[in-house]
N, C-alpha and C positions, 0 to 999 in steps of 0.2 A: 977759602977753607970753610969759613962760617957758612957760606952760602951753599957749599956742598953738603954740609951736615944737615942744614934745613931741608934741602931737596930729599936726602935720604930719609929723613924722618917723615916727610910728606908721603914719599913713595911707600915707606913701610905701613903708615897709617891707613893708606888707601888699599895696599894690599890685604891688610888685616880685614878692613871693611868689605873688600870684595870677596875675600875668603869666607868671612862670616856670613855674607849674603848668600853665597853659594851653599854654605852649610845648611843655612836655614831653608833654602829652596829644596835642597836635595832631602832634608828631613822632612818638609811638608809633602814632597812627592812621595817619599817612601811611606809617610803616614797615610797619604791617600791610597797608595797601592795596597797597604795592609788593610785599610778600611774596605776597599772594594773587593780584595781577593779573600780576605779572611772573615771580616765582620759581616759583609753583605753577600758572601759567597752563595749562601742558600737562596737568597732573593733573586740574584742574577742568574743562577742555574735554572731556577723556576721560569724566569722570563725567557731564557734561551730556549727551554724546553717548549714553552708555549708557542714560540716562533717555529719550532721544529715539529711539534706534535699537535695534531688537531683531533678534537673530539667530534665525532659525527653521529648523529641519530640514525637509528635503523628502524625503518617502519615495521610495525609488526604484522605478521600474516593475518589477513582478515578471516574471521570465522566462517565456517561453511554453513549453508542453510540446506537442511535435508527434509524430505517428507516424512510421514509417520513411520514409514518402513525403512528409512535411511537411504532412499534414493536421492542423489545429489541434485539440488536446485540452483545453488550459487556456489561456485568453487574458485580457486585461484590458479592462473596459469603464469608461466614465466616468459619475459621478453627482454631483449637487450635494448637499453636506452642511452642516450647521449645527453649528458648533463654538463653545465659549466658553473663555475663559481666566479661571479663578476669581479670581485676584488683581486682575483688572481690572474684574470684574463688580460688586463690592460686595455688595449683599444678593442672594445666589444664589437663595433661595427666591422673592423677589419677581420676579427676572429670569425664573425658570422659569414663574411665573404669567403674565407677559406673553407669553412664547413659547407657552404653552399655548393662549392666546386667538388667536394668529396661526397657528400650525402645531400642531395638536393633539398633545399628548404623552401616551403611555400611562403608566400608573402605574409599570409596570416600568421604562420609560426614565427616568422621574423619579428613581426610587430609585437607579438605577444611576449616573446623573449625580451625585447627592449622595454616593454611596458612593465613586465615583472622585475627587470633589473632596477628600474627607477623606484618601484614600489617596495621591494624587499631590501632586507639588510644585505650588505655586500658579501658576507660570508655564506649566505643561504644558497645552496645549489639550485639551479633552475633547469627544468627539463627543456632540452632543445628539440629532441625528436624521440618517438618511441618506436617500437617494433622494427628495430634495424635488422637488415639481412646480414648473413655472414660476410658477404662481399663488402658491404659498407663498414662493418666492424673492422675488417682487416685493413681497409684503406685508411680508416681513422688512426688505427695503431700505427701504420707506417709514417704517418704524418704527425706523430705525437709531439715532436720537438718543436713544431711550428704552432702548436696549440696549448700553450700553458693554461692550466685551470680548467681544461677540458678533459673529460674522462668517459669511459664506457661503464655503465652501471647495469646491474642485473635487477630487473623490476618484476613486480607481480601485476598481473592484470586480472580483472574479475571476469568470469565467464558464466554464462547462463545455459547450460547444456539443454534445457527444456524449451528455450525460446519463448515464443509468444504464449504458449499454453499457461506458463506461470507468471507471465509479465506483470499482471495487475496485483497479484499477491505478493511476489517476491520483490517487485520493484527493481531499481537499479542504483548504481553509484555513478558519481560524476565528479569533476573537479570542484575544488573548494572555491566558492566564490568570496569576494572580498568582505561582504558584510557577514560571512560566516566564520571569519577568523576571531578566535577568542583569546588570543595570546599563547595558546598551546603551540610550542614550535613544531610538534608533529604535523600540524595542519599546514605548515609552511614548507613541508618537504616536497621535492619535485614530484609531480604526478600522483601525489597522495589524493586518494578519492573518499568521499564519504557518501553515505545513503541519501538518496534524493526522493525516494518514493517506496511505497510498499514496506515489507518487513525490513528491508535494508534501511530504511529511515527510522522506523519505529524502535528497532533494536540497534540502533547505531553504536551506542556506547558499549553494548555486550559484544558486538561483532568487531569493534574497532581494536580491542587489546591495548597493550602498553608498549611504548617504543623501547628498543634497546639502544646501546651505544658502542661505537667502534672507536679505538684509539689508534691513530695512524700516524706515521712519520712521513713528512713531506720535505721536498728539496726547496731551493731558493724560489723556484718557479710555482711552488704550490702542488707540484705533482706528488702523488702518493708513492713513497718508496717501499714501505712495508707496514703491515698491520701489527701493533704492538700488544694489543689486547681487545677483547670483545666481551660485552655483556649482552646477552640475549634477552629481547623483550618477552612479554607474555602474549602469546597468540590470542587472537579474538575467540570467543566462545562459539561453540557450535549450537545453532538454533534449530530445534526440531518442531516442525509444523504439525498440525493436526491434520493436514490435508493428504488424502490418498492420491498420489500421482496418476495411478491407472484410472481412477474414477474421474479425476480432473480432466484427463485426456478424453475420456468418453463423453463427458458433458460438453467439453469444447467442441468435439466433432459434431455432436447432436445439435448444438446451438449454431454452429457455422452454416447449417442449412437454412437459417434465416438471416435477413439482412442485419438486423441489430437485436440483440437479446442479452439477457442476464439470468443466471440461476445460482441458487445457494442451497447446499445440503448440510444439514446439521444433525448431531445426535441429540435428541430431545431430552435426554436425562443429563448428559455431561456438558453439553453446549459446544462440543467440539465440531468445528466446521470442516467437513470431510471434502468438500468441493465448493469452490467460489469462482465463478467464471463470468467474465463480461466480454461479450463478442460483438464485433471484432476486437482483437487485442494488438499488442505491439510487441516486437522483439527488444528486450531489455539490452541485448548485446550492442545495438546501435548506439546506445547512450554511453555505455561502458567504454566503447572503443573510439567514441567521437562521432557524432551524427553529422551528416552533411547538411547544408541549407536546403537542398532539394528534398532530401528524406523528411526533414522537419517540417517543411511546408506540406509535403504530401500528407503527413500524419494530421496536421493542424486543420488542413482544409477538407479532410474526408467528412462528408455529412453524416456518416455512421459513428463518428466519435470514437475512434480506436483508442485515444489517450484517456478517455473518461472510464473510470472504473464504475460502470452502471450498477453493479451489485450493491455497492454501498453508497454511491453518490447520485445515482439516478433516482428522481422523485416522481412518482406516478400515482394518478388516482387509483385506489386499489379496486374500485368497481365492487362486484358481488363478493369477492373474496374477503370483504370487510363485514358481511352480514352475521358472521358467527358472534363477533363481538357485540353487535347490536342485540342478538338473540340472548347472550349471557347477560347483558345489561337489562333487558326486559324481564328475564326470570329473576335476577338478583334484586330488582327493585319492585318486584311483584306487579309490574304493569301488565303482565300477561301470564298465562299458564301454558304448558305445552299442549293442552287440549282445546284451549279457546281458538275459535276460527274468526278469520277476517276475510270478508268477501272481496274478491278481485274482479271488477267489471272490465279491466284493461286500462283504468286510469284512476287517478286519485285527485279529488277536488279539494282545493284550499282557497276559499274566497273565490276570486276570479281567475285564479291560477289552475292549471290542469297539469299533473305529472303523469307520464304515461309508464305503463309496464311494458317490458320488452315483448310480452305476448299481447298484441293488439286486441285479440278476442277475449282476453282475460282468462284467469285460472279458475274462477268460481271461489267457493269457501275453502280456505286453507288453514290447517293447523301448523305448528311450528315444523314438524317433521316434513310435511308436504311442501311448505313454503321454502324450506332450505333445498329439498330435493329438487324442486322445479325452479328454484331461484326467482320466486315471485316478487317483483319490485314493490307492488302495492302493499303487501303484507309488511314489508319492512319500512315503507313510508309511514304507515300507521303506527308501527311499533316504536319508530324514532320519535314520532309526535308524542307518544304516551310517555316515553322515557324522559325526553327533553334533553337539550345539549348540556345542560348543567350537571346531569348524572351521566350522560353518555361519555363526555370527554374525559373525566376522570378513569372511567372503565377502561377506555382505550389505552390510556398511559400505563395501566397496570399490565397490559399485554405488550408493552414495549413499543408502542406506536407514538410518534411524535417526540422521540427522545433518542439521543445518540446511544449506541450499544457500547461505545468505547472498545471496539474489537482491536483497535490499534492500527488501522489502515488510514493513512492521511487522505483527507478530503472526505471522509465519511460526513454525510448530511442527516439532519434529525427528522426530516419530513415535516408534516404539520397536522396536528389535531386542532382544529379551530375551536374557539370559545368566544363568548360575548366580549371578554376583555380584549383578546387578540383582534377581533374585527374592529373594535373601537379604536384601538391603537394603530392598527396597520392600515385600515380602510377608512378610518374616520366615519363610520356609520354603525348604526344599531344593528344587532342581530335580530332576524325576523324568522318567523316560523318556516318560511321556504327554505332557509339555509339548513334548518334541522331535517326537513324532509329529504333534501339532497344528501345530507351527511349519512342518513340511513341506508343508502345504497352504495357508500364509498365514493360519492361524487362531490361536486361543489368545491369546497376549499381543501378537503382531505388530500394529503399527500403522504405516500409511504415509500420506502426503499425495498428492493427485493430481500435484503437481509432482515429488515424489520418484519416483513411478511412471513419469513422462515421462523423468526423468534416467536411471533404471534401464534403461529401453527403449533410450534413445539410446546408452548405453555398451555394451549388448549387440550393437548392430548397427552400431556405427561403427568396429569393429576393436578394441574394448577400450580405448579412450581415456577418460580420466577428464574428459569434458566437464563443464563447469559452466554452469548457466543464467544468462543475463544479460538484463536488461530494458531497459538504456539503452545506446545506441550511443556518445553523446558529449554532453557539456555544453559548448557552444561560444559564444564571443561572436559577435554577428551578423556582425561584419566578417571572421570567419575561416571557413574551410571545416572542416567536421567531419572529424576524423581517425578514420576507422573501422579499427580493428585487429582482424585475424583471429588470435585467440589459438591457441597451440599447447598442446595438453593432453598430459600425461604418460600413458604406457601403464599400464594396470592390471596388467600381467604375467600376463594370462590367455592360455592357448595358443589358437592359431588353431583347432585341432581342436575344443576345447570350445565356442568362439564359433560356429563353423559348425555344429555339431550343434544348437545352440539356435536358430540362424536357420532351419536346415532344419525343425525342429519348429514354429516359429512360422509359417512358410509353409504347412506342412501343415495347421495349424488352420484356415486360411481357404482354401486352394486345392485340398486333396485331399478327395475324397468321404469322408465319415465324420468329418471334422473338425468340432469343436464350433461353428466359425463359417463353415462351408462355404456356409451360406445367404447370407452378405453378400459373397461373393467379387466382385471387379470383373473382368469378362471381358476388357477391354482390357489386353493384356500390358504395355503401357508404364505403365499406372496400377495394376498389381496391388499388393496390399497384403499384409503378413503381421501376425500379432498373436497375442494370447491373451485368451481370455475369463476372467471371474472372477465368482463368485456368493458373497458374503460373508454368512454367517448372522449375524443379530443377536439372535436369540433361542435359548434352550435348548430342544432337542427331547427330551421325556422318552421313556423306554422305553415307557411306556403309550401315548403318542401314536404311536410308531412301530408298535406292535402294531395300533392302530386305523387306522393310515394317516396319514402326514403330511399336514397341511393345505397346500393351495396358497397361494401369495401372494395371490391375489384373494379368498381366504376370511379373510384377516387384516386387522386394522387397519393403516393406513398406516405407523405407527411399528414394527410387528412384521415388516414384509416385508423380504426380503433386500436388500442393497446389490448393484446391478448395476454391474459393472466391465469395462473393456476397455482393453488397451494394444495398440498397434500401430505399424507404420512403413511407409513407402512411398517410392519404389517398391521392390518386393521385391528387384529384381536389384541395385539401386544405391541404398541407403537414404539419404534425405535428410531426411525429417521423421519425428519420433516424436510420438505422441499418446496421452494418457490421458484416459479419461472415467470418471467415477463418477456414477451416478445413485442418490442417496439413497432407499432403500426402493423401488427401482424393479423389483425382481424378478430375472429371469434376465440374466446378462451377455451371452449370445449374442443374446437376443431384444430387449433394451432398449439396453444400452450399445454392443453391437457395431454396429448400423446407424448410430447417432449418430457413432461414431468413424470408420466407413467413409466417411460423408458428408463429415465434416470433413477427412480425409486427401485424399480426391478434390478437395474444393475448394481445399485448400492447394496441391496439385500443379497444379491448373488455374491457379491464381493466380501460380505460380512464373514470373517473367519468362522463365526459360530453357525453359519448356515450356508454351506457349500452346496447349493442346490443346482443340479445340472440344468443348463439352458433349455433342454428339450422338454422339461416339465412346465415351462412357462408358456401359456397360450394367451395371447392378447387379442382383444376385439379391435374393430376398425373405427375410426373417428367419424363422428357426425354430430349433430345436435348443436345447441347454442346455449349459452348461459343467460 
């Protein structure tokens, strides 16, 4: 009996302990459930939403680029693209195999996708293929269940409707390189492109805009079920260039008649560049859509350099187009007066050295007017000697030579105005008088770009104002009106007397009988032009060849021929536009570059809204002569 009571107490105690334990366990479980469902409800709801809802960046539409009259130069087009999100795809190699059967992938694209998947974060979409056809889009949608994390996307492509005509000015966009990533997530978007050249690169931040965001609900496979909300980004700004597309086309067609050339036309008062052409050019659409290896090699290996913007990056000895600056330096330093004469026997003696004039028989006694008109080399040899390089070099820089214009085109080069210090540093040699003599006719070490020659000419004929070239009028939001500002430029401090003497000489070059460019004169007084020819030697002529007779350009290989140059302005009585033309290995400045520059200036003035002159009124001469 006692034993039974003991067992009953033991059972009761154990039952109570078990019941107590269960009660504690249920209480803890209830407390935990309460904690999770009530106290932490907000947090877990948010985490669940994060799994269900994705936030995706929306690339902003890139801003357009238009010419001064609103003609489109760079616009956006639409295309269907195939993108994938690596972390939602699972087996990426298997997914690419399936895609390849539906919409064929090249080996290059396949390797690129795998490389980007290793480099980028797993949730960042990767472009698989662009420019899908409707048939490919349909087949991908039909196989959607076998392709988790893969989607069709509507993308934007950059298009350049003017092709090669504006290639060097507008530039192009291309995919973001790894070294260009800045941490901005927009740059990691699939197929996002940034400016790589021209205005597209210089105005990249204005054209890019600000990204928007889309909130989408996805299923367990990561496939988008619906869009929950959208915040549009800010489109890129519209950039208005100063270029006149019609004139640009004309200049391009005119230069295309030569093998390799460049030209710049600018307003001498505002600095607006109305045409800037480097010929041959390239079609920027090749880069925007993806250039093939063959196309790239063809462009790179072309000896005429279609990828180089020769208008701002080509550096040439200016030849006789440089003589106006020497003349200004001579007058400003009182090294000479306009009436003083220098005798030209056909050569200039300096110690044992002999420097030849282009006219072997000599010009005889020359004052400044005649020396510029006939481009007498001996006159400017002597004038440069009197001025000296220490006074000549600073004068050149006042006219924009030897310095970057900061026009905003990538690759612009500064040319070279030599000095004693430069030669000592660069050549480890002292400056000698012969260097100064050659500098006087724009040869020796002097290098200039076509843009600098246009700036120099503009400053010479606009009253001595330090006009700076500019290529963009404004970058404006579509809702606003462009604010065109007419800049005021400081004076160069050159006397009116010196500037008038130079303009008088440039007018004589074209409009007086005996001028080196008299053959290209324009007979209509309202359209008359002034200018200066230049022929820059690119090879050394030996004494033996001089004795045998210097070979003509047409007897030489193309690369050994002289560069042909011309700088000009018009109208001659009230200068409004300046032009520079350089024809690589073209021959004589008066016979090759002069007629081109004349035609460009006439077309520029004809297109000026303030002067709609009928073409029938324009009568031009025929080219001959030599600078």
